[in-house]
FILUM-623120 format. One record per residue (C-alpha): residue in three letters; y negated, x negated, z negated; residue number from 1. Coordinates in nm, 3 decimals, padded with zeros to 5 digits. Last residue first. Layout:
! residues N
[atom 'ALA' [Y X Z] NUM]
...
***
This chain:
! residues 83
[atom 'UNK' [-02.607 -00.601 03.792] 83]
[atom 'UNK' [-02.598 -00.264 03.597] 82]
[atom 'UNK' [-02.224 -00.136 03.691] 81]
[atom 'UNK' [-02.139 00.238 03.582] 80]
[atom 'UNK' [-01.752 00.233 03.550] 79]
[atom 'UNK' [-01.580 00.365 03.808] 78]
[atom 'UNK' [-01.499 00.768 03.774] 77]
[atom 'UNK' [-01.242 01.020 03.591] 76]
[atom 'UNK' [-01.045 00.716 03.424] 75]
[atom 'UNK' [-00.682 00.714 03.450] 74]
[atom 'UNK' [-00.367 00.878 03.223] 73]
[atom 'UNK' [-00.445 01.220 03.365] 72]
[atom 'UNK' [-00.403 01.491 03.133] 71]
[atom 'UNK' [-00.159 01.746 03.324] 70]
[atom 'UNK' [-00.345 02.118 03.350] 69]
[atom 'UNK' [-00.393 02.335 03.093] 68]
[atom 'UNK' [-00.205 02.666 03.061] 67]
[atom 'UNK' [-00.230 02.802 02.751] 66]
[atom 'UNK' [-00.028 02.905 02.428] 65]
[atom 'UNK' [00.043 03.296 02.306] 64]
[atom 'UNK' [-00.136 03.267 02.005] 63]
[atom 'UNK' [00.062 03.021 01.795] 62]
[atom 'UNK' [00.058 02.790 02.065] 61]
[atom 'UNK' [-00.312 02.739 02.102] 60]
[atom 'UNK' [-00.387 02.503 01.810] 59]
[atom 'UNK' [-00.074 02.305 01.993] 58]
[atom 'UNK' [-00.196 02.321 02.361] 57]
[atom 'UNK' [-00.577 02.199 02.254] 56]
[atom 'UNK' [-00.380 01.886 02.068] 55]
[atom 'UNK' [-00.215 01.825 02.363] 54]
[atom 'UNK' [-00.514 01.820 02.639] 53]
[atom 'UNK' [-00.708 01.645 02.392] 52]
[atom 'UNK' [-00.475 01.287 02.382] 51]
[atom 'UNK' [-00.124 01.206 02.252] 50]
[atom 'UNK' [-00.155 01.445 01.922] 49]
[atom 'UNK' [-00.143 01.284 01.588] 48]
[atom 'UNK' [-00.067 01.586 01.346] 47]
[atom 'UNK' [-00.343 01.744 01.129] 46]
[atom 'UNK' [-00.184 02.000 00.855] 45]
[atom 'UNK' [00.095 01.789 00.735] 44]
[atom 'UNK' [-00.148 01.479 00.713] 43]
[atom 'UNK' [-00.112 01.131 00.872] 42]
[atom 'UNK' [-00.360 01.247 01.142] 41]
[atom 'UNK' [-00.627 01.039 01.090] 40]
[atom 'UNK' [-00.865 01.293 00.901] 39]
[atom 'UNK' [-00.551 01.460 00.754] 38]
[atom 'UNK' [-00.454 01.146 00.604] 37]
[atom 'UNK' [-00.808 01.027 00.458] 36]
[atom 'UNK' [-00.877 01.366 00.302] 35]
[atom 'UNK' [-00.534 01.357 00.114] 34]
[atom 'UNK' [-00.632 00.984 00.005] 33]
[atom 'UNK' [-00.963 01.096 -00.108] 32]
[atom 'UNK' [-00.790 01.393 -00.307] 31]
[atom 'UNK' [-00.560 01.151 -00.448] 30]
[atom 'UNK' [-00.847 00.916 -00.548] 29]
[atom 'UNK' [-01.072 01.203 -00.735] 28]
[atom 'UNK' [-00.740 01.329 -00.882] 27]
[atom 'UNK' [-00.568 01.628 -00.803] 26]
[atom 'UNK' [-00.549 01.997 -00.889] 25]
[atom 'UNK' [-00.640 02.146 -00.527] 24]
[atom 'UNK' [-00.947 02.271 -00.710] 23]
[atom 'UNK' [-01.042 01.980 -00.962] 22]
[atom 'UNK' [-01.000 01.756 -00.667] 21]
[atom 'UNK' [-01.288 01.974 -00.473] 20]
[atom 'UNK' [-01.511 01.933 -00.716] 19]
[atom 'UNK' [-01.441 01.603 -00.728] 18]
[atom 'UNK' [-01.498 01.525 -00.376] 17]
[atom 'UNK' [-01.805 01.742 -00.417] 16]
[atom 'UNK' [-01.994 01.503 -00.706] 15]
[atom 'UNK' [-01.913 01.185 -00.486] 14]
[atom 'UNK' [-02.078 01.329 -00.176] 13]
[atom 'UNK' [-02.355 01.444 -00.370] 12]
[atom 'UNK' [-02.383 01.081 -00.539] 11]
[atom 'UNK' [-02.368 00.969 -00.222] 10]
[atom 'UNK' [-02.071 00.685 -00.166] 9]
[atom 'UNK' [-02.258 00.328 -00.159] 8]
[atom 'UNK' [-01.927 00.134 -00.163] 7]
[atom 'UNK' [-01.577 00.226 -00.057] 6]
[atom 'UNK' [-01.277 00.018 -00.182] 5]
[atom 'UNK' [-00.943 00.027 -00.012] 4]
[atom 'UNK' [-00.620 -00.083 -00.154] 3]
[atom 'UNK' [-00.346 -00.100 00.083] 2]
[atom 'UNK' [-00.001 00.037 -00.011] 1]
***
């Protein structure tokens, strides 16, 4: 496991995080871990998707799904040049 230190957390953010932890019956640290896991796809409520089209399909599946074209694995256009 890695130890993560986050300096300069705004007092209001820390207070709201503490309130959220109390509501969920967790410590401040456990709540922060749960939020981080969900944000990066490690939590049960937020699985990691391959791309935005896969994410949209997964979100729409419970209400009947959505038919999207395959997501291209190449850039939509050539990058801008500044010479």
